[in-house]
C-alpha positions as CSV (number, residue, x, y, z in Angstrom):
1,M,-9.9,5.9,-14.8
2,W,-11.8,3.3,-12.8
3,E,-8.6,1.4,-12.1
4,M,-7.1,4.5,-10.4
5,W,-10.3,4.9,-8.3
6,G,-10.0,1.3,-7.2
7,M,-6.3,1.7,-6.4
8,A,-7.0,4.9,-4.4
9,F,-9.8,3.1,-2.5
10,A,-7.6,0.2,-1.7
11,L,-4.9,2.5,-0.4
12,V,-7.4,4.2,1.9
13,L,-8.5,0.8,3.3
14,I,-4.9,-0.2,3.9
15,I,-4.0,3.1,5.6
16,E,-7.2,3.2,7.7
17,G,-6.7,-0.4,8.7
18,M,-3.2,0.1,10.0
19,T,-4.2,1.9,13.3
20,P,-6.6,-0.7,14.6
21,F,-4.3,-3.5,13.6
22,L,-1.1,-2.0,15.1
23,S,-2.5,-0.2,18.2
24,P,-6.2,-1.0,19.0
25,Q,-5.9,0.4,22.6
26,Q,-4.6,3.8,21.2
27,L,-7.4,3.8,18.7
28,R,-10.0,3.4,21.5
29,K,-8.4,6.3,23.4
30,T,-8.4,8.5,20.3
31,L,-12.1,7.7,19.6
32,L,-13.1,8.5,23.2
33,F,-11.2,11.8,22.8
34,V,-13.0,12.6,19.5
35,L,-16.4,11.9,21.2
36,T,-15.7,14.6,23.7
37,Q,-15.0,17.3,21.1
38,S,-17.6,19.8,19.9
39,D,-19.2,19.7,16.5
40,N,-17.3,22.9,15.5
41,T,-14.0,21.4,16.5
42,L,-14.7,18.3,14.4
43,R,-15.7,20.4,11.5
44,G,-12.5,22.3,11.8
45,F,-10.4,19.1,11.7
46,G,-12.4,17.8,8.8
47,F,-11.9,21.1,6.8
48,A,-8.2,21.1,7.6
49,S,-7.9,17.5,6.4
50,M,-9.8,18.3,3.2
51,L,-7.7,21.4,2.5
52,T,-4.5,19.5,3.2
53,G,-5.6,16.8,0.7
54,L,-6.4,19.3,-1.9
55,I,-3.1,21.0,-1.6
56,L,-1.3,17.7,-1.8
57,L,-3.2,16.8,-4.9
58,Y,-2.4,20.1,-6.5
59,L,1.3,19.8,-5.7
60,I,1.5,16.2,-7.0
61,N,-0.2,17.1,-10.2
């Protein structure tokens, strides 16, 4: 069980690290765009991301 959590965390770090490594300038532009969004918009994106993750987990299992 702990091995799976470790692997999942490692994959998150790899995926999250790809954008700043491959395109740091685009990451800066994206972060500036995110800073201009309202709290409700960011919550909506967060909710959609969580819901998508739950659906993917359900479909995989």
